[in-house]
N, C-alpha and C positions, 0 to 999 in steps of 0.2 A: 612146461611148455617152453620151446626155444624162443630166443629173443625175436627172431623173424621166422615164422613158420611157413611163409610162402602161400598160405591158404587165403583166398580172397574172402574177406569178412568186413562188411561195412561197419565202421566204427561210429560212435556217437560224439566224436570230437567236435565237429562243426556245430551241431545243436547245443552242445555244452558251452562252447565258446560264445555263441550268440546269446545264450541264457545269462551269461555274466556280462557280456559287452553291451547288450541293448539297454539295460537299466542305467548303466553308467553314462551312456550317450544321452539318454533321455534326461537324466538328472542335470547334466552339464550344458547341454545344447538346446533343450526344449523348455527353457525357463520362460516365464511370461514376457519379460523384456525383449528377449531375442525373437520370440514368435511375433510380437507386436511390430518390431522393426522389420522383420521379413515381410509382413503384410503391407506395411507402408512402402517398402521398396518395390514390391510387386506392382502396386498402383502407380508409383512414379515411373517404373520401367514401361508400363503400358502407355503412359502419356509422354514418354521421351524426356522425363526429368532426371536430374542427377540423383543417383541413389546414395544412401549412406553406407559407410563401411560397418559391417556387423562385427562388434567386438568379439574376439575369440576368448572363451573361458580359459582359465588356468587349467592345464592338463595335470591331473593328479597322477601320482606314481602308479596306482593300480590301473587306471585307465590307460596310461602310457604303455604299461606292460601288456595289457590285453590287445592294444592296437598293434604292437610289435608282433605279437603272436598271429594276429589276423593278417598282417602284411605278409609274413613268411608263408602262412597257409595259402593265401591267395596266389602268391607267386608260383608256388609248387603246383597248385591246382590248375593254374593257367597253362603250365608246361604240359600237364597231363591232357588237358582239353585240346591243346594244339596237336599233340601226338595222335590223339584219337581222330582229329580232323584230317591229318595227313593220311591216315589209313584210308579214309573215304576218297581223298584226292587221288591216291595211287590206284584205287580200284577202278576208276573210270577216267576217260579222256574226253573233255568237252570239245566237241568238234566245231569250234567257232571259226567263222571266216577270218576274223582278225588274227587267229593263231597262225593260219597259213600265210597271211600277209607278212607277219613279223618273224616267220621261220620257227615258230614254236611247234616242233614235231612231236610225235608220240614219245620218242625216247628223251628228247629235251625236257618235256613236261615231267616224265617219270623220274629222270635223274634229279631234276630240280627239287622235287618233293622228298626223294630219298636223302639227298644231301641235307635238306632242312630238318629231316627227321633226326639224323645223327647230331646235328647242331643243337636241336631242342632237347635231345636226350642228355647231352653234356650239360646244358643249362639246368635240367632237372636234377642231375647229380650235384651240381654246385649249389643249387638252392636248398636242397635237403641238407647238405653239409653246413651251409651258413645257418640254417634253422637250428641244427643240433649244436653248433658252436655258440649261438646266442643263448640257448638254454643252459649250456655248460657254464657260460660266463655268469648267468643269473644264479646258478647253483653255487658257484664259487663265492659270489657276493653275499649269499645268505647261509653259508656254512653247510650246504647239503652235499656232503662228500659221497654218501652212498648213491644218491641220485646221479651225481656226476659220473660215477663208475658205470652205472646202468647206461647212461648216454654214450659213454666211450664204447661199450660193448655193442650198443645199437649201431653206432657209426661203423665199427669194425665189420660187423656182419653185413650191413647194407653195402659197404664198399666192395666186399668180396663177392656179393651177389650181383651187383650191377657192372662190375669191371669186365666181366666176360662179354657183356653186350657192348660196352664202350670200346673194348679192344677191337671190335669190328671196324669202328671208326678209325682207330689208329692204324690198322693194317691197310686201310684203303686210302688214307690221306698221306701224301708224300710231301716233298719239299715245297711244292708249289701250292699246297693246301687244296688239292683237288681230289675229289672222290674218284677212284678208279675201279672199274669192274669190266672184265673181258666181254661179258655178254652185252653190256651197254656199248662198249667200243665197237663190237661187231654190228650192232643195230645202227649206231651212228654212222658207220662207214656205208652201210646200205642206204641210209637216208641221204647221205651226202651225194651219192651217185644218182639217186632218184631226183634230187633237186637240180643237178647240174648236167646230166647226160641227156642227149636228144634221141638216142637210139631206142625206139619203142620196143623192139624185141627184148633188149637187155633190161629196160626199165620194167617191162611187164613181169619178167622173171624175178627181178629184184623185189618188186612189189609183193609177189607171192611168197618169196623168201622172208620178207619182213613180216608178213601176216602170220607165217608159220612160227616165227621165233619171238615176236613181240608179246603175244598173249601169255605164253608160259613164263616169261620174265616178269611181266606185270603181276601175274598170279602169285609167283614165288615171293615177290617183295610185299605184296599185300598180306600173305600168310606170315612172313617174317615179322612185319611191323605189328600186325594184329596180335600175334603170340607175345611179342615183346611188351606190348601195351598191357596185356593181361597180367604179366609178371610184375611190371612196374606199378600197376594199380594195386596189386596184392602187397607188394613191398611197402608202399606208402600207407595202406590201411594197417598193416602190421606195426609200422613205426608209430602211427597215431594211437593205436591201442596201447602201446608201451609207454608213450610219453604223456598220455592223458592224465594219469594220476600225478605225474611229476608237475605238470603245468597247473592243474586245477585244485589238487589236494595239497601239494607241498609249496610250490612257489607262490601261488595266488594268496595263500594264507599269510604270507609274509608282508602283504600290503594292506594298509588301512584304506577303507572306502573314502 
């Protein structure tokens, strides 16, 4: 099987992470003294009294490692969730009165979310890279040279897979860091004249022209973003499948409870 096969397959990474992380958290944070103090603080807060600072337990190396893995996983998952949300935003335009008041036109709204999508995609790439770099560092510290090589290959294939999508961002962002697209620019010109011209005959024609052109552009970007999201979701699942044994079988075994 290739390092990243591109086939969408839900991995057991998160349930496995939680199965290791939850007992560690319970052991260190839900001890009787802390629970008692939390209860006392709750009562004091209800009556407006000053609460006591809850002492934080010493974080053991194993728990620290698991929490780092959880942090990276959560950051990457957050990027994926935001990109999914953007697909929904692109698909529809909420016709709020306040939008018209503040000049948020159909194209303004669409461009805003497309630009955010490319920014979020870049964050996704950087977060995956940081996660892999962290695991490589851990492998170095524990003498896992074979696993480090596997992570190097995972990173190489991941970057070659995602850079084709990221290149779209590079092609459309120039010296002023602004996304450019001819179809957007045409629609923005139409909307500009609709906002500022008083000639009803011309504005009626422009309105028809806008309706003819806006819907295909919106549908095109919805399709692009939705397809990209499926690919990115698949890439991340494949990465998790490959790093799961490195994290839970190899690295975690190096830490004492």
